[in-house]
C-alpha positions as CSV (number, residue, x, y, z in Angstrom):
1,X,98.9,180.4,86.9
2,X,96.9,178.1,89.2
3,X,93.2,177.5,88.3
4,X,90.6,179.5,90.2
5,X,89.2,176.3,91.6
6,X,91.0,173.0,92.3
7,X,90.3,170.1,89.9
8,X,87.3,168.1,91.0
9,X,87.0,164.3,90.9
10,X,85.7,164.4,87.3
11,X,88.6,166.6,86.1
12,X,87.0,170.0,85.9
13,X,88.4,173.2,87.5
14,X,85.1,174.2,89.1
15,X,82.9,173.1,92.1
16,X,80.9,169.9,91.7
17,X,77.7,171.9,92.0
18,X,78.6,173.7,88.8
19,X,79.5,170.5,87.0
20,X,76.6,168.8,85.2
21,X,77.1,165.1,84.6
22,X,74.6,162.8,82.8
23,X,74.7,159.3,84.2
24,X,73.7,156.5,81.9
25,X,71.5,154.4,84.2
26,X,70.6,150.8,83.2
27,X,68.8,150.1,86.5
28,X,71.6,147.8,87.8
29,X,73.8,148.2,90.8
30,X,76.9,149.6,88.9
31,X,75.3,152.6,87.2
32,X,73.1,153.3,90.3
33,X,76.2,153.5,92.5
34,X,77.8,155.9,90.0
35,X,74.8,158.2,90.1
36,X,74.4,158.0,93.9
37,X,78.1,158.7,94.5
38,X,78.2,161.7,92.2
39,X,75.0,163.1,93.7
40,X,76.4,162.7,97.2
41,X,79.6,164.5,96.1
42,X,77.5,167.4,95.1
43,X,77.5,167.2,91.3
44,X,74.6,168.4,89.2
45,X,73.5,164.8,88.3
46,X,70.9,164.0,85.6
47,X,70.0,160.4,85.2
48,X,69.0,159.0,81.8
49,X,67.7,155.5,81.1
50,X,67.2,154.1,77.6
51,X,64.3,151.8,76.9
52,X,65.9,149.7,74.2
53,X,63.0,147.3,73.5
54,X,59.4,146.7,74.5
55,X,59.6,145.0,77.9
56,X,56.3,143.3,77.2
57,X,57.5,141.7,74.0
58,X,58.7,138.1,73.6
59,X,62.3,139.2,73.1
60,X,62.6,140.5,76.6
61,X,63.7,138.4,79.6
62,X,63.8,138.6,83.3
63,X,67.1,140.0,84.5
64,X,67.9,142.0,81.4
65,X,68.8,145.7,81.3
66,X,67.0,148.6,79.8
67,X,63.4,147.5,80.1
68,X,60.6,146.9,82.6
69,X,61.8,146.5,86.2
70,X,65.2,148.1,85.5
71,X,63.6,151.3,84.4
72,X,61.6,151.4,87.6
73,X,64.8,150.6,89.6
74,X,66.7,153.5,88.0
75,X,63.8,155.9,88.6
76,X,63.7,154.8,92.3
77,X,67.4,155.5,92.8
78,X,67.0,159.0,91.3
79,X,64.1,159.7,93.7
80,X,66.0,158.4,96.7
81,X,69.1,160.6,95.8
82,X,67.1,163.6,94.7
83,X,68.2,164.2,91.1
84,X,66.1,164.3,87.9
85,X,65.7,161.2,85.8
86,X,64.5,160.7,82.2
87,X,63.5,157.7,80.2
88,X,64.2,157.9,76.5
89,X,62.5,155.5,74.0
90,X,65.4,154.2,71.9
91,X,63.6,151.1,70.7
92,X,63.6,151.9,67.0
93,X,67.3,153.1,67.1
94,X,68.3,149.9,69.0
95,X,66.5,147.7,66.5
96,X,68.0,149.4,63.5
97,X,71.6,149.8,64.9
98,X,72.0,146.6,66.9
99,X,69.3,143.9,66.7
100,X,69.0,143.8,62.9
101,X,72.8,143.5,62.4
102,X,72.9,140.8,65.1
103,X,70.4,138.7,63.1
104,X,72.0,139.4,59.7
105,X,75.5,138.5,61.0
106,X,74.3,135.1,62.3
107,X,72.6,134.5,58.9
108,X,75.9,135.3,57.2
109,X,77.8,132.7,59.4
110,X,79.4,135.2,61.7
111,X,79.2,135.3,65.5
112,X,78.4,138.9,66.4
113,X,78.9,140.8,69.7
114,X,75.9,143.1,70.0
115,X,76.9,144.6,73.4
116,X,79.9,146.3,71.6
117,X,77.6,147.7,68.8
118,X,75.2,148.9,71.5
119,X,78.0,150.9,73.2
120,X,79.3,152.1,69.9
121,X,76.1,153.0,68.1
122,X,73.6,153.8,70.9
123,X,75.1,154.6,74.3
124,X,78.2,156.4,73.2
125,X,76.7,158.0,70.1
126,X,73.0,159.0,70.5
127,X,72.9,159.0,74.3
128,X,76.2,161.0,74.4
129,X,74.7,163.5,72.0
130,X,71.7,163.8,74.3
131,X,74.0,164.5,77.2
132,X,75.6,167.3,75.2
133,X,72.1,168.7,74.4
134,X,71.5,168.7,78.1
135,X,74.6,171.0,78.4
136,X,76.4,168.4,80.5
137,X,80.1,168.7,81.1
138,X,80.5,164.9,80.8
139,X,78.7,161.6,80.8
140,X,79.4,158.9,83.4
141,X,78.7,155.2,83.1
142,X,79.0,152.1,85.4
143,X,81.4,150.3,83.1
144,X,84.5,148.7,84.7
145,X,87.2,150.4,82.7
146,X,89.6,153.3,83.5
147,X,90.2,156.6,81.8
148,X,93.6,158.0,82.5
149,X,95.4,161.1,81.3
150,X,98.5,160.9,79.2
151,X,99.1,163.2,76.3
152,X,95.3,163.0,76.1
153,X,92.7,160.8,77.7
154,X,93.7,157.1,77.4
155,X,91.6,153.9,77.9
156,X,92.9,151.5,80.5
157,X,91.8,148.1,81.9
158,X,89.8,148.1,85.1
159,X,91.7,147.5,88.3
160,X,89.7,144.3,88.8
161,X,90.7,142.0,86.0
162,X,87.6,139.8,86.7
163,X,85.3,142.7,86.0
164,X,87.2,144.4,83.2
165,X,85.0,145.4,80.2
166,X,87.7,146.7,77.8
167,X,86.8,144.0,75.2
168,X,83.3,145.6,74.9
169,X,84.6,149.2,74.8
170,X,87.4,149.1,72.3
171,X,85.4,151.1,69.7
172,X,85.2,154.1,72.0
173,X,86.7,157.0,70.0
174,X,89.2,159.6,71.3
175,X,86.5,162.2,70.9
176,X,84.0,160.2,73.0
177,X,86.7,159.5,75.6
178,X,87.2,163.3,76.1
179,X,83.5,163.4,77.3
180,X,83.2,160.1,79.1
181,X,83.9,159.2,82.8
182,X,84.1,155.7,84.4
183,X,84.0,156.2,88.2
184,X,84.1,152.5,89.1
185,X,87.1,151.4,87.0
186,X,89.5,151.8,90.0
187,X,87.5,149.7,92.4
188,X,89.2,146.4,93.5
189,X,86.1,144.2,93.2
190,X,82.3,144.0,92.5
191,X,81.9,143.5,96.3
192,X,83.3,147.0,96.8
193,X,80.6,148.4,94.5
194,X,77.9,146.5,96.4
195,X,79.2,147.9,99.7
196,X,78.9,151.4,98.2
197,X,75.3,150.6,97.2
198,X,74.6,149.6,100.8
199,X,76.3,152.7,102.1
200,X,74.0,154.9,100.0
201,X,71.0,152.8,101.0
202,X,70.1,151.7,97.5
203,X,67.4,149.1,97.0
204,X,69.4,147.6,94.2
205,X,72.4,146.8,96.4
206,X,71.9,143.0,96.1
207,X,70.4,143.0,92.7
208,X,71.9,140.2,90.5
209,X,74.1,141.1,87.5
210,X,72.4,140.9,84.1
211,X,73.5,137.9,82.1
212,X,74.1,137.3,78.4
213,X,72.6,139.6,75.8
214,X,69.7,141.7,77.0
215,X,67.3,140.9,74.2
216,X,68.0,137.2,74.0
217,X,65.8,135.0,76.3
218,X,67.8,132.3,78.1
219,X,70.7,132.6,75.7
220,X,68.7,131.1,72.9
221,X,70.1,133.2,69.9
222,X,68.4,131.0,67.3
223,X,64.9,131.5,68.5
224,X,65.4,135.3,68.4
225,X,66.8,135.1,64.9
226,X,63.9,133.0,63.7
227,X,61.5,135.6,65.1
228,X,63.3,138.4,63.4
229,X,64.0,136.5,60.1
230,X,61.3,133.9,59.6
231,X,62.5,130.9,57.6
232,X,66.1,131.5,58.6
233,X,66.6,128.1,60.1
234,X,66.6,126.0,56.9
235,X,68.1,122.5,57.3
236,X,71.2,121.4,55.4
237,X,74.1,119.1,55.4
238,X,76.9,118.5,57.9
239,X,80.0,117.6,55.9
240,X,83.6,117.0,56.6
241,X,86.4,119.1,55.1
242,X,86.5,116.9,52.0
243,X,82.7,117.3,51.4
244,X,81.5,113.9,52.6
245,X,78.0,114.1,54.1
246,X,78.0,113.0,57.7
247,X,74.5,114.1,58.7
248,X,71.9,116.8,58.6
249,X,71.6,120.0,60.6
250,X,68.6,122.1,61.6
251,X,69.9,125.5,60.4
252,X,73.3,127.1,60.2
253,X,72.1,129.7,62.8
254,X,72.2,127.0,65.5
255,X,76.0,126.5,65.2
256,X,79.2,128.4,66.0
257,X,82.8,127.9,65.2
258,X,84.4,125.5,67.7
259,X,81.2,123.8,68.7
260,X,81.4,120.1,69.5
261,X,78.2,119.2,71.3
262,X,74.8,118.9,69.7
263,X,76.1,118.0,66.2
264,X,74.2,114.7,66.1
265,X,76.9,112.8,64.4
266,X,78.1,110.5,67.2
267,X,79.6,107.1,66.6
268,X,82.8,108.4,64.9
269,X,86.2,107.4,66.1
270,X,87.4,110.9,66.8
271,X,85.5,113.9,68.1
272,X,84.7,116.5,65.4
273,X,84.2,120.3,65.8
274,X,82.6,123.0,63.7
275,X,85.4,124.5,61.7
276,X,83.5,126.5,59.1
277,X,80.0,127.6,58.3
278,X,79.2,127.7,54.5
279,X,76.0,129.9,54.4
280,X,75.7,129.8,50.6
281,X,75.6,126.0,50.6
282,X,73.8,125.8,53.9
283,X,76.6,123.5,55.2
284,X,78.1,123.0,58.6
285,X,81.7,121.9,58.0
286,X,83.3,119.8,60.7
287,X,86.8,118.5,61.3
288,X,89.4,117.6,64.0
289,X,90.3,120.0,66.7
290,X,93.7,121.0,65.2
291,X,91.9,122.7,62.3
292,X,90.5,125.2,64.8
293,X,93.9,126.6,65.6
294,X,94.3,130.0,64.0
295,X,97.5,132.0,63.7
296,X,96.6,134.8,61.2
297,X,93.5,137.0,62.0
298,X,92.3,139.6,59.5
299,X,90.8,142.6,61.2
300,X,88.9,145.6,59.8
301,X,86.9,148.6,61.0
302,X,89.8,149.4,63.3
303,X,89.4,152.1,66.0
304,X,92.9,153.2,66.9
305,X,93.5,154.6,70.4
306,X,97.3,154.4,70.5
307,X,99.7,157.3,70.0
308,X,100.1,158.6,66.5
309,X,98.6,156.7,63.6
310,X,98.3,152.9,63.4
311,X,100.3,153.1,60.1
312,X,103.3,154.8,61.7
313,X,105.0,151.4,62.1
314,X,105.1,148.5,59.6
315,X,104.5,146.2,62.5
316,X,104.5,146.3,66.3
317,X,104.3,143.9,69.2
318,X,101.0,144.0,71.1
319,X,98.7,141.8,73.0
320,X,95.3,140.9,71.8
321,X,92.0,139.4,72.9
322,X,90.0,137.5,70.3
323,X,87.2,136.7,72.7
324,X,86.0,138.4,75.9
325,X,86.7,135.4,78.2
326,X,90.4,135.0,77.5
327,X,93.4,137.1,78.8
328,X,95.4,139.2,76.3
329,X,97.9,137.1,74.3
330,X,101.1,138.1,72.5
331,X,100.7,139.1,68.8
332,X,102.2,141.1,66.0
333,X,100.1,143.9,64.5
334,X,100.7,144.6,60.8
335,X,98.6,147.5,59.5
336,X,97.3,147.4,55.9
337,X,95.6,150.8,56.2
338,X,94.3,153.0,59.0
339,X,91.2,150.8,59.3
340,X,92.5,147.3,58.3
341,X,95.3,145.1,59.6
342,X,96.6,141.5,59.9
343,X,97.2,140.1,63.3
344,X,99.7,137.3,63.8
345,X,99.0,135.3,67.0
346,X,102.3,134.1,68.4
347,X,100.4,131.1,70.0
348,X,97.5,129.9,67.8
349,X,94.0,130.3,69.2
350,X,91.1,127.9,68.8
351,X,87.6,129.0,67.7
352,X,88.5,132.4,66.2
353,X,85.3,133.4,64.5
354,X,84.3,136.1,62.0
355,X,82.1,138.7,63.7
356,X,84.0,138.7,67.0
357,X,86.2,141.6,68.1
358,X,90.0,141.6,68.2
359,X,91.1,144.1,70.9
360,X,94.6,145.5,71.1
361,X,96.5,146.1,74.3
362,X,100.0,147.3,75.2
363,X,102.4,144.5,75.9
364,X,103.3,146.2,79.2
365,X,100.8,148.0,81.3
366,X,97.0,148.3,81.1
367,X,96.4,150.6,78.1
368,X,93.9,149.6,75.4
369,X,95.3,150.5,72.0
370,X,92.0,150.0,70.1
371,X,90.8,147.0,68.1
372,X,88.7,145.9,65.2
373,X,86.3,143.2,63.9
374,X,87.5,139.8,62.7
375,X,86.4,138.9,59.2
376,X,86.8,136.1,56.8
377,X,89.6,137.8,54.9
378,X,90.2,137.8,51.2
């Protein structure tokens, strides 16, 4: 029997005017276009912006999302398009769920990705719950990723590979995916988004993209960690892999795996790279570039988005990203449990670091199969 009303663009068998959608509005051009487009199509749009930190505090920076000017910009779009807009103070939640772990991870010698934790623990958890409280049928965001229907909703890469945000959204659960919508994922380019913003007459049409982590001024992670954890930048030794002291560093938090510049140990015959951070000994361990090549990657806290269970097969061929800036590469997935696995990279990667994400993709096609967090292993 055919539905009483044709399926609308958000997948519901009712008119847009009877479909309430909460739009997560950061104040940038992407989420503003989503809200404006859905409002123009006649949906019952409710805009919600999260204030994630005090925009007058030292942690904030110009061009970051979720504070100051961005809240004003989101409110202005809502006024222009004629839908209600709310600002929710999530500062304490954001600090507890994202910022504190960011600092503690660096102190433990890892390289965290707070944007993933923000999506996982704030936007797609607390904000999504708020959307349900507002009796919304779904929540829409400006992320560049696609939701497609198979046996159930599936997560797929954006049509524009240069804008694809799948690396930052791998921890989206099947239950969240039921409720989420990503109206920009099919667009061919960011230029297409800006043209839509101009079409709707939005003041943010030419607004620059936010860069780096929103609460880190000028990409200076160490200064933020020192503010959050006074005394964290204790000096120590730079040593080679055999323990020979080559110099002194100004705090482990200033270094990352694969780093070459800024070590202060020039004059050596061959270039050296950071190959390990020993937090307990306060040592930065350096070595030749070939020591950075990693073939085996232990992964835990896995969120599986593939069909069936991850443990249905002893091993399977997939593609993986071990950092956001690289394309998926061939690998073998060997599950240990439903939340832990070992990844074998068919071509070794350099600079694989604990605290980064390892995201799983189908070898053919655009589907994201989930992912997990890289750790030091046993």
